[in-house]
MIBA-264433 format. One record per residue (C-alpha): z, y, x; residue number from 1. Coordinates in steps of 0.02 Angstrom, whole numbers, plus 32768, in hexadecimal, padded with zeros to 4 digits. Example, Ala and Ser with C-alpha at 12.3 -4.5 7.8 and 13.67 -1.06 7.14 Angstrom:
% MIBA-264433
+------+------+------+-----+
:   pz :   py :   px :   k :
+------+------+------+-----+
: 8186 : 7F1F : 8267 :   1 :
: 8165 : 7FCB : 82AC :   2 :
+------+------+------+-----+
***
This chain:
% MIBA-264433
+------+------+------+-----+
:   pz :   py :   px :   k :
+------+------+------+-----+
: 34C7 : 9242 : 07E6 :   1 :
: 3470 : 924D : 0890 :   2 :
: 33E6 : 92C3 : 085A :   3 :
: 345D : 9332 : 07FE :   4 :
: 34D2 : 933C : 0895 :   5 :
: 3444 : 9361 : 090B :   6 :
: 340B : 93F2 : 089D :   7 :
: 34BF : 9432 : 0894 :   8 :
: 34D0 : 9429 : 0955 :   9 :
: 3428 : 9479 : 0979 :  10 :
: 3454 : 950C : 0911 :  11 :
: 34F0 : 9527 : 097E :  12 :
: 34B0 : 9509 : 0A2D :  13 :
: 3491 : 95AF : 0A85 :  14 :
: 33E9 : 95D1 : 0AD3 :  15 :
: 33E4 : 95CE : 0B8F :  16 :
: 335A : 960B : 0C08 :  17 :
: 3373 : 956C : 0C73 :  18 :
: 3326 : 9508 : 0BEB :  19 :
: 3265 : 9514 : 0BE2 :  20 :
: 3267 : 9499 : 0B50 :  21 :
: 330D : 94A4 : 0AF3 :  22 :
: 3369 : 9417 : 0A93 :  23 :
: 330F : 93D4 : 09FB :  24 :
: 3273 : 938B : 0A52 :  25 :
: 3264 : 92DD : 0A96 :  26 :
: 32B5 : 931F : 0B38 :  27 :
: 32ED : 93C6 : 0B79 :  28 :
: 3295 : 9416 : 0C10 :  29 :
: 330C : 9465 : 0C8C :  30 :
: 32D5 : 94EC : 0D09 :  31 :
: 332A : 94B9 : 0DAD :  32 :
: 3373 : 954F : 0E0F :  33 :
: 32FD : 9586 : 0E96 :  34 :
: 3327 : 9542 : 0F41 :  35 :
: 33B1 : 94CF : 0F07 :  36 :
: 33CB : 9412 : 0EF9 :  37 :
: 33F4 : 93BC : 0E56 :  38 :
: 3496 : 935E : 0E47 :  39 :
: 34AA : 92DF : 0DB4 :  40 :
: 3548 : 9284 : 0D79 :  41 :
: 3574 : 921F : 0CDD :  42 :
: 3618 : 91E2 : 0C96 :  43 :
: 3638 : 917C : 0BFA :  44 :
: 36DA : 917D : 0B96 :  45 :
: 3704 : 90EE : 0B1D :  46 :
: 378C : 90F3 : 0A96 :  47 :
: 380A : 906A : 0AB8 :  48 :
: 37E6 : 9075 : 0B75 :  49 :
: 37EC : 912E : 0BA7 :  50 :
: 3841 : 9176 : 0B0D :  51 :
: 3890 : 9148 : 0A67 :  52 :
: 3862 : 91C1 : 09D4 :  53 :
: 38F8 : 91F3 : 096D :  54 :
: 398B : 926B : 097E :  55 :
: 396F : 92E8 : 0A0C :  56 :
: 38D4 : 928B : 0A42 :  57 :
: 3857 : 92EB : 09D8 :  58 :
: 379A : 92E0 : 09DD :  59 :
: 379B : 9394 : 0A20 :  60 :
: 3800 : 935E : 0ABA :  61 :
: 3792 : 92C7 : 0AD4 :  62 :
: 36F5 : 9338 : 0ACE :  63 :
: 3745 : 93AC : 0B4D :  64 :
: 3772 : 931D : 0BBF :  65 :
: 36C8 : 92CC : 0BB3 :  66 :
: 3676 : 9365 : 0BFE :  67 :
: 3704 : 9395 : 0C6F :  68 :
: 3705 : 92F1 : 0CD2 :  69 :
: 364B : 9305 : 0CF4 :  70 :
: 3663 : 93BA : 0D2F :  71 :
: 36F2 : 9379 : 0DA3 :  72 :
: 366F : 9307 : 0DF1 :  73 :
: 35FA : 939B : 0E0D :  74 :
: 368D : 93FA : 0E59 :  75 :
: 36AF : 9369 : 0ECD :  76 :
: 35FA : 937B : 0F0D :  77 :
: 360F : 943B : 0F22 :  78 :
: 3588 : 944F : 0E9B :  79 :
: 3574 : 94DA : 0E1D :  80 :
: 356D : 949A : 0D67 :  81 :
: 34C4 : 94B9 : 0D0E :  82 :
: 34AA : 9448 : 0C76 :  83 :
: 34E8 : 93AE : 0C1C :  84 :
: 34A8 : 932F : 0B9D :  85 :
: 351D : 92D5 : 0B25 :  86 :
: 350C : 922C : 0AD4 :  87 :
: 3587 : 91E8 : 0A53 :  88 :
: 359E : 9144 : 09F5 :  89 :
: 35FE : 917A : 0959 :  90 :
: 3664 : 9109 : 08E3 :  91 :
: 360C : 90F8 : 083D :  92 :
: 36A2 : 9139 : 07DE :  93 :
: 36BD : 91F1 : 07FB :  94 :
: 3641 : 91F9 : 088B :  95 :
: 35F5 : 92A2 : 0859 :  96 :
: 369D : 92F6 : 0859 :  97 :
: 36CA : 92AA : 08FE :  98 :
: 3627 : 92E1 : 094B :  99 :
: 3642 : 9397 : 0910 : 100 :
: 36F4 : 9394 : 095A : 101 :
: 36B6 : 934D : 0A00 : 102 :
: 363F : 93DB : 0A0E : 103 :
: 36C7 : 9459 : 09E2 : 104 :
: 3729 : 9419 : 0A75 : 105 :
: 3695 : 940D : 0AED : 106 :
: 363D : 94B4 : 0AC8 : 107 :
: 36C6 : 952B : 0B07 : 108 :
: 36CE : 94D3 : 0BB0 : 109 :
: 360F : 94D8 : 0BC2 : 110 :
: 360F : 9591 : 0B9B : 111 :
: 369B : 95B2 : 0C19 : 112 :
: 363E : 955C : 0CA6 : 113 :
: 358E : 9599 : 0C78 : 114 :
: 3553 : 94EA : 0C47 : 115 :
: 34BF : 94DE : 0BCE : 116 :
: 34C1 : 9449 : 0B58 : 117 :
: 3410 : 940B : 0B6D : 118 :
: 3410 : 937F : 0AF1 : 119 :
: 344F : 92CB : 0AD6 : 120 :
: 3453 : 9242 : 0A58 : 121 :
: 34BD : 9206 : 09C5 : 122 :
: 34D1 : 9157 : 0975 : 123 :
: 3550 : 9108 : 08FD : 124 :
: 3598 : 905C : 0901 : 125 :
: 362D : 8FF0 : 08CA : 126 :
: 3683 : 9007 : 0972 : 127 :
: 36F1 : 9094 : 09BC : 128 :
: 36C1 : 913E : 09F4 : 129 :
: 365C : 9143 : 0A97 : 130 :
: 3623 : 91E1 : 0AEA : 131 :
: 35B9 : 91F0 : 0B89 : 132 :
: 3592 : 9297 : 0BDF : 133 :
: 3512 : 92AA : 0C68 : 134 :
: 352F : 934D : 0CC6 : 135 :
: 34B1 : 93A5 : 0D38 : 136 :
: 34DF : 941B : 0DC2 : 137 :
: 348E : 946C : 0E5A : 138 :
: 34B0 : 9487 : 0F14 : 139 :
: 3456 : 94D9 : 0FA5 : 140 :
: 33ED : 945A : 100B : 141 :
: 3461 : 93ED : 107A : 142 :
: 34FD : 9441 : 1034 : 143 :
: 3542 : 93B8 : 0FBF : 144 :
: 35EB : 937B : 0FE9 : 145 :
: 35F3 : 92C1 : 100A : 146 :
: 3676 : 9238 : 1023 : 147 :
: 3638 : 91FB : 10C9 : 148 :
: 3650 : 9293 : 1139 : 149 :
: 370D : 9293 : 1165 : 150 :
: 372B : 929B : 1222 : 151 :
: 37C0 : 9271 : 1290 : 152 :
: 3824 : 9310 : 12A2 : 153 :
: 37FF : 934C : 11F2 : 154 :
: 3894 : 9378 : 1183 : 155 :
: 38A1 : 9336 : 10D1 : 156 :
: 38B6 : 93B8 : 1044 : 157 :
: 38D6 : 939E : 0F8D : 158 :
: 38BB : 9431 : 0F1D : 159 :
: 3952 : 9413 : 0EAA : 160 :
: 39E5 : 93A7 : 0E7C : 161 :
: 39C8 : 92F2 : 0E41 : 162 :
: 3A17 : 9271 : 0DD0 : 163 :
: 3A4B : 9260 : 0D1D : 164 :
: 39AC : 9297 : 0CD1 : 165 :
: 39B6 : 9216 : 0C46 : 166 :
: 3A3A : 9281 : 0BF3 : 167 :
: 39AE : 92EE : 0BB7 : 168 :
: 3951 : 933F : 0C4A : 169 :
: 38D3 : 92B3 : 0C4F : 170 :
: 3884 : 92FB : 0BB1 : 171 :
: 388C : 93B3 : 0BDF : 172 :
: 382B : 939F : 0C81 : 173 :
: 380A : 9444 : 0CE0 : 174 :
: 3777 : 9423 : 0D52 : 175 :
: 377F : 947E : 0DFC : 176 :
: 36CF : 94BF : 0DF1 : 177 :
: 36E9 : 9574 : 0E1A : 178 :
: 3767 : 954B : 0EA2 : 179 :
: 36F2 : 94CD : 0EF0 : 180 :
: 3664 : 954C : 0EF9 : 181 :
: 36DB : 95CC : 0F4A : 182 :
: 3719 : 954C : 0FC9 : 183 :
: 3666 : 9516 : 0FEF : 184 :
: 3639 : 95CC : 100F : 185 :
: 36C9 : 95E9 : 1085 : 186 :
: 36F6 : 9547 : 10DF : 187 :
: 369E : 94B3 : 1130 : 188 :
: 36D0 : 941C : 10C9 : 189 :
: 36A6 : 937A : 111D : 190 :
: 36CA : 9305 : 108A : 191 :
: 3707 : 9314 : 0FD7 : 192 :
: 372F : 92AC : 0F39 : 193 :
: 3787 : 92D3 : 0E97 : 194 :
: 3824 : 9276 : 0E69 : 195 :
: 37FA : 9212 : 0DCE : 196 :
: 3846 : 9168 : 0DF3 : 197 :
: 38DC : 9193 : 0E62 : 198 :
: 38FB : 91FC : 0F00 : 199 :
: 3913 : 9167 : 0F70 : 200 :
: 3884 : 9101 : 0F27 : 201 :
: 3808 : 918F : 0F2E : 202 :
: 3840 : 91BD : 0FDE : 203 :
: 3823 : 910A : 1012 : 204 :
: 3774 : 9118 : 0FCC : 205 :
: 3757 : 91B6 : 102F : 206 :
: 3799 : 9167 : 10CE : 207 :
: 372A : 90C8 : 10B3 : 208 :
: 368E : 912E : 1097 : 209 :
: 36B4 : 9191 : 1135 : 210 :
: 36E8 : 90FA : 11A0 : 211 :
: 378C : 9153 : 11CC : 212 :
: 3848 : 913D : 11AF : 213 :
: 38B5 : 91B0 : 1144 : 214 :
: 3967 : 91D7 : 116F : 215 :
: 39CC : 9210 : 10D8 : 216 :
: 3A68 : 9277 : 10FB : 217 :
: 3AD3 : 9239 : 1068 : 218 :
: 3B45 : 92D3 : 106F : 219 :
: 3AB2 : 9346 : 1058 : 220 :
: 3A5C : 92F1 : 0FC2 : 221 :
: 3A63 : 9371 : 0F34 : 222 :
: 3ABD : 9326 : 0EA0 : 223 :
: 3A98 : 936B : 0DF1 : 224 :
: 3B2F : 9386 : 0D7E : 225 :
: 3ADD : 930C : 0D04 : 226 :
: 3AF0 : 9281 : 0D8D : 227 :
: 3BAA : 92A8 : 0D92 : 228 :
: 3BB4 : 92A5 : 0CD5 : 229 :
: 3B53 : 91FF : 0CC7 : 230 :
: 3BBE : 91AD : 0D4C : 231 :
: 3C58 : 91D9 : 0CE2 : 232 :
: 3C08 : 919D : 0C3F : 233 :
: 3BCB : 90F5 : 0C7B : 234 :
: 3C41 : 906F : 0CBD : 235 :
: 3BC1 : 9021 : 0D32 : 236 :
: 3C12 : 9055 : 0DD8 : 237 :
: 3B85 : 90C5 : 0E09 : 238 :
: 3BBD : 9164 : 0E5F : 239 :
: 3B6A : 9210 : 0E41 : 240 :
: 3B14 : 91F5 : 0EE7 : 241 :
: 3AD0 : 914F : 0EAC : 242 :
: 3A89 : 91A2 : 0E14 : 243 :
: 3A3B : 9230 : 0E7B : 244 :
: 39E3 : 91AE : 0EEB : 245 :
: 39A4 : 913F : 0E65 : 246 :
: 39A0 : 9184 : 0DB2 : 247 :
: 38F2 : 91D2 : 0DBC : 248 :
: 389D : 9245 : 0D3B : 249 :
: 38D6 : 92DE : 0D9D : 250 :
: 3824 : 931B : 0DBF : 251 :
: 385F : 9381 : 0E55 : 252 :
: 37ED : 9388 : 0EEA : 253 :
: 3810 : 9323 : 0F88 : 254 :
: 37C4 : 9374 : 1023 : 255 :
: 37B5 : 934D : 10DD : 256 :
: 379B : 93EB : 1144 : 257 :
: 37AE : 941F : 11FA : 258 :
: 3860 : 944D : 121F : 259 :
: 383F : 9508 : 122C : 260 :
: 37E1 : 950D : 1187 : 261 :
: 3866 : 94A6 : 1131 : 262 :
: 38F0 : 951C : 1169 : 263 :
: 3887 : 95B5 : 113A : 264 :
: 386A : 9569 : 108A : 265 :
: 3922 : 954C : 106F : 266 :
: 3950 : 95FC : 10A9 : 267 :
: 38C8 : 9652 : 1041 : 268 :
: 3892 : 95E2 : 0FB1 : 269 :
: 3825 : 9609 : 0F1D : 270 :
: 3883 : 965F : 0E91 : 271 :
: 38F3 : 95E6 : 0E31 : 272 :
: 38E2 : 955D : 0EAE : 273 :
: 3977 : 9510 : 0F0B : 274 :
: 3927 : 94A3 : 0F93 : 275 :
: 3998 : 9438 : 1000 : 276 :
: 397A : 93E5 : 10A9 : 277 :
: 39C0 : 9336 : 108E : 278 :
: 3978 : 92D2 : 1121 : 279 :
: 38F4 : 92C0 : 11A7 : 280 :
: 385D : 9258 : 11D6 : 281 :
: 385A : 91EB : 126F : 282 :
: 37ED : 9163 : 12BF : 283 :
: 3805 : 90BC : 1270 : 284 :
: 3800 : 907C : 11BA : 285 :
: 3869 : 9078 : 111E : 286 :
: 3903 : 90DA : 10F3 : 287 :
: 39B0 : 90EC : 1141 : 288 :
: 3A4A : 9147 : 1104 : 289 :
: 3AB2 : 91B8 : 1179 : 290 :
: 3B67 : 91D5 : 1147 : 291 :
: 3BC8 : 9274 : 116E : 292 :
: 3C14 : 921D : 120A : 293 :
: 3B68 : 91F6 : 124B : 294 :
: 3B67 : 913B : 121E : 295 :
: 3ABE : 90FA : 11F6 : 296 :
: 3A98 : 9062 : 1187 : 297 :
: 39FE : 9028 : 1129 : 298 :
: 39DE : 907C : 107C : 299 :
: 3997 : 900F : 0FFA : 300 :
: 391F : 9075 : 0F8D : 301 :
: 394C : 9069 : 0ED5 : 302 :
: 3901 : 90B4 : 0E36 : 303 :
: 388E : 908F : 0DA6 : 304 :
: 3806 : 900D : 0DC4 : 305 :
: 3787 : 8FF3 : 0D3A : 306 :
: 37A5 : 8F37 : 0D2E : 307 :
: 384D : 8F62 : 0CE8 : 308 :
: 38B6 : 8F4D : 0D83 : 309 :
+------+------+------+-----+
***
C-alpha cells in the first residue's frame, strides 16, 4: 500500500523551483531564500486526542488542520511559509483512502499560501490515525517575532474574537500568515504568540517569557458568537467570557505592541482582520483582570494543557 500511495502522491505534487531535489529521493533539498533565516515548526495530531473521525470530522478537514496549525505557528513568528513535510501513521483498514483524503484537504491550503510539499513518510499500524506536519518558513535576519519581548507600556492586541471553537472552527483553522506579514511590515511587534491553548493561558506564557505582567480588560475581550452559543448549550456554568478566555483552538494572533502602533493597527488593520486592544503590559508578573469599574483582581490562566488538565 505504501509504495502505491507514494507513487500516487508524487504524480500529484506540483514542481517548485525552491526544491533543488524534489520529493521521491531519500530527502528533498530546499533552496533557502537569499538573505533570510529559516523558521521550522512541527505539530502532531492524533485521533482520539486531537480529533475523532466520523460525521463532520472528515479526513479532509483533518488534513487541512494538520497543515494549518503549523502555518499558524509560522504566522506567530512573523514568518513567510515556504515548505512542509508530512508524516502519517495510517490505520491498516482503509488507510490508502484516508491518506488520499488527507491530501485532498491539505493541498488546497498549501497552494493558497504558496507552500511546497517537500516530502514526508507513511506507515500503517493497528492504531488510530496520526499525522505530523513539519512546516518551514523564512524571515529576514533578526526579524522573527518572539514571546520574550513584551515591554511595560505595550498594549495587548488579539486579531479576532475567541471562544467556542470546538463547535467546528477548530477544524477549519484559518492561519493568519498574510496578515502577520503585513503587520510585520508596518508595525513594531515586541512579542507574539498564536492562541492554540486558550487566550488567558497563552497570554500567561507570553508574560512569563517576557518577565512582565498582563492586565486584561474583561469588558474588551472579543467574544466569538460560538462562545455565546456554547455557553447556552452546556450547563457547566461557564459564561461566554469564560469560554473566550479558556477554550483555545482559536488560532488568532496575540501581540504586544507599543501603544501608538497598537492603536494604528486597530484603526487601519489588514483586510479582513478585526483586531482588538484588550489589555496592557506592566512591570511585574502573571495576569490580572480589570473590570469595567476599574477593580483589579488576579486572573488564573486557564486552557488546554497536554497532560489533560
